[in-house]
N, C-alpha and C positions, 0 to 999 in steps of 0.2 A: 960624794955627800949627795943623797938623793932632793929631788926640789921639791918631797915634803919634811926631810930634814929641815931641808931651807927654810921654809918658807916658816916651821917649827921653831928657829933659828930666830928668824926674823922678830917673832913677837913672844922670847921666848920667857921676858919679864912681865908681860899680859899673861901668859896663860897661867905662871907660879901665881900668878893675884889670882886669879881665875880659880888654882885648886885652891887655896888660902880656902874664898868664898863660900867652895862646893861642903868646905868639910867645916868649916865654923858654923856656915847659917843651916845645918843640917843634922849637930847636938842633939841629943835627948837628955834629961836628967836620971830617965832611965838606962841600966846600963845595960842590956841585953837586948834594949830597940834601937842604941848607939851603936852596939854590935852587930846587928844583922845589917842597919845602912851603912853602917863603912864600908862593911862587905861589897855591896854594890858601888859603890861610889867610887870607894878608893881601886876600883878594880881598872882602873887606866879606861884604855880603847882610847882612838884615834883624837878625840876632843873635835872632831870635824864641826859640830854647830856653833863650839864657842870662835872658833876660832874665825869661823864668819861672822860672825856679831864684833868682833877686833876687826878686823880688816874689813869690812862694811864700814864700822865706825872709820877708820883711821883712811880711807879713802873717802869720806867727807868733809875730811878734817878736823876731825875731835877725837883727844890725846886722853879725855879724862875716865876715872875709874869708874863710872855708872856700865862701861861698857861690860869690866869685867863682874858686876854685879847679874846683866841681861843675860852675859852667856852664862855664869854656872847657872842661872835660871830655865834657861833652852834648856842643859843636860844633866835634871833635875827630870827636868818632862820627859827626854830621849829613855833616861836611864828609868824610872817609871811604867812607862811603857816596856820596857825591854824585860822586866821584873813581871808584863805580869802576860808579857808574849811569854815567857818559857813556862810560864807556868800552865797557857793555852794548850802549850806544845811539846809538853812534859821533858823541855830540855838540861839535858847534864851537865853539858859544861857551855861557860861564858866567858870571855875575854881570858882563857882558860883555868878556871880558877867553876870550884862548886860549884850552880844556882843556888838564888836562895833557898829554893823548894828542895832541892837537892840534903841539902844542909837543913833544912828547918821546918820543911813540907811546904802544902800550900798554904794553905791560911798562915802563916806568918809569912810567905812571900806577897800574896792580896795586900796586907795589911803595909805592908813597907812601902807598896808601890804605895796604896792612900796617903799612907804617911806623907813620902815623895812629891808629891802632888798638895798634900796641906801642905806642907812648907813652900812648896809654890809661892802659894796663896800670900802668907805670911811677909814677903816677899815684896812681893807687887802691890802690897795693901797700902804702905807705906808711904808709895808716892803721891805726884801731885794730882790734881783732881786731872788735870788736862792731860797726863801725860797716855799715849795711845799703848802703850804695852800691854797693861791691862785686854781693851777691846781685842789686841793683834791675837796674842794670845788666846782668848776665851775663845775667837774662832777659829784660832788653829788645830788645837785641843777637839773642842769636837770635828771638824772635818779628818781630824785623825781615827777617831772613835767610827762615822763611822765609814771610813775605806775600810777601819778592818770588820766591821760590823759583815757589810757588805760582800768582802773577802769569804771571810764564814760562809756568808748564806751562799756563795758562788764556789764552794770547796769541792762541789760532789760533779759542778757541771762542765761535762767533760769540750761541752761546747761555745766556750767562751772566747771572744775574739781578743788579741794584740789588745784592741783597740778599747775596749771592757778595760784588760787589762789595765792599760797603761796610764786611763784613769783612777783607779782604785788606788795605786800606786799613787799619781803624784798626789793624790789625798794623805796617804797612812803613811808615806815617807817625806812627797817632796814639800809638802806644807809647811812642816818646820824646818828643814831648810830655809826653802823662804822667805819664812818668819826669822827669822838667825837676820838674813841679809838686810832682809826691814827694818827691824830693831835696831842694827848698827846703824843704820844708813837715818832712820830717825834723831839720831846722837848730835850726827852732824850739821843738819841743816832739816829741820822737821819740813819748812813749806819749798823746800825744793822738789818740786815732785817728780822732774827727769831722771833727777837721780836714784829716786825710792824707788821707781819706775822700773831702772837696769836694773837695779840689784834685789828686786825681786823675783822682778828675769832670770835673773843668771841664778838664784838660788832654788828656783824650780825646774828649770831646766838637770841645773846638776842632782837637785833630787832624784830625778825620772832618773838620768843616771847613776849614780849612785844605787840604786835600789835594784836597778837592769842586773851593772855588774854583779850583786851582792846575790842574785839568784843563780846564776853561771858561775859564783865560787863555791857555791853548794855542793857542786859538782864536777870543779875541774882540779881542787885544791884537797890536802888535806887536812883532816883534822890539826895537828899541831903547829899549818900556818894559819890556820883557820880562826882558833883559839878555842871551837866550836867543832858537834860531829860533824862531819863531812855526811857528802850525802842524811842530813837531816830532812830536806825539806818530801823528800824521793821515798825515806821512809815514814814520814806522814802521809803521804799521797798527795801534797800537795800542791796544786797547776800555779809553776808562775812560767814567768817569763821561756827561761830555757826551752820547758815542756808543751807551753802552749805553740809554739813557733813553731816544736818537732813532726806535734800534731795534724801542725796545718801541711805539712807537706811531706809526711809519709804518707805510704798507701793504705790500703781498706786492711789487710790483714796487722800488718804495722802499729795502727791504729785501735786493731782490738787487745793486739799482746798489750802494750802502754796502756791500758786500759784494767788490765788483769793486773802488770806489775805495781800500778798507784795503788792498787787495792792492800786491806791490811792482811799480815799474815801469805802473803810472799815472800819464797824463799830471795832473801834480799841481796845472796851473790848475783843469783842468775840475775835478778829483778835491775843488780849495776851493771851489770858486764852488757845489759838486754841496751840498756838505758847510750850506756858510753858508745856502743855501738852504732844505735842510732843515731845517735848526735855525729859524730863522725861520716856517715854515711851521707847527711845532708846537711852539712857545714854550719854545724847547728852554734857553736862558736866563734867563728865568722860574723855570722850574721845580726847577735849581740853585742855584739864588740861593736861591731860597723852603727848598729841604732845605738847604744850609750854614744857613741861618741858625735853621731848626728845632735845629739840632747849637749853633750861637753860643748859642741864647736857653737849650735845659738848659744849656749850660755854664756861664752869666753866676745860672741859680736855682740852682745847687750849692753857689754861694760864700755863701746868706744868712745859712748860720750862723757868718760870719768877723767881725770887728771891721769896724766899720766905717769904714774908714781910706783914706788914700789908697793906696795900694799895691792892696784892695781894688776900688775905681774904677778904678784904673789898671787892675787887670785884666779888668772887666767893658768898658770901653773895649777892651782886645785885641781881645775876644771878638766886637764886631761888627766891627773893624778888618780882624778874618781874611776877613770876609765882605765889607766895601768891597773892601779892596782893586783897584788895577791889574795891580800887579808880585808 
């Protein structure tokens, strides 16, 4: 059994409760809306963000059902962002099944993403006035949108640096993962700022590691393993962490060729062969994993002041899993 499987087993009852919340709180009285929503909600995935809410709550001493509600909330925000991403990327497959826009078109997909955000608001609005969840998630979703907008704006900027890109992904990916930890920590002891800060730092660090590895897997794993089209970022001409690093270390002729293969209309087989050879020549995979592991190590270090209980150990193992995973 892998470390990830052991983590899931540790909180299996909690995750079952989260799945029930995801289904119950997204039901629509309109049959088609319900069918479209459940198509994405039941699409599975790692449920990383719900896991982080639950484990962060446990490591801070909270065992109640409110963790399940907040876990469902962050997962719905994540799923909504994926639905909209798939429209922007014209993606055909997500988590091994047809994306919404493949099945029903862009208009339905965009509106289902909006519906999921509306359900999130409904789940939050009934919480007590002094609950920090609304403020945390408002700030988080704003940052996610800002990250996506800047990434889209920079899409054709071949001079983007690693540092710039890392800032972007700290917003578009890291913020929601960090918020998952923050929300869980607040459930345990909202006055224990040291614990909250430690878990927020942990989440931000593994969020960045997660996206670096996600970028890399697009080039190193096949479509069946990924549950989506491999080389999708290359096909769309996206500048992601592996490409940015490769461009920073290759020679001028290779830079020109790399920019050429990232443009639409390039023969896909030729583009893939060139990029694979370039990555091999300059050790791109090794570099990406080294940087990601650095973030994972800093995440684990942030947990050093927390109680040495199974939930903390699970968080430490989860940081390593984020780097070693294959999908």
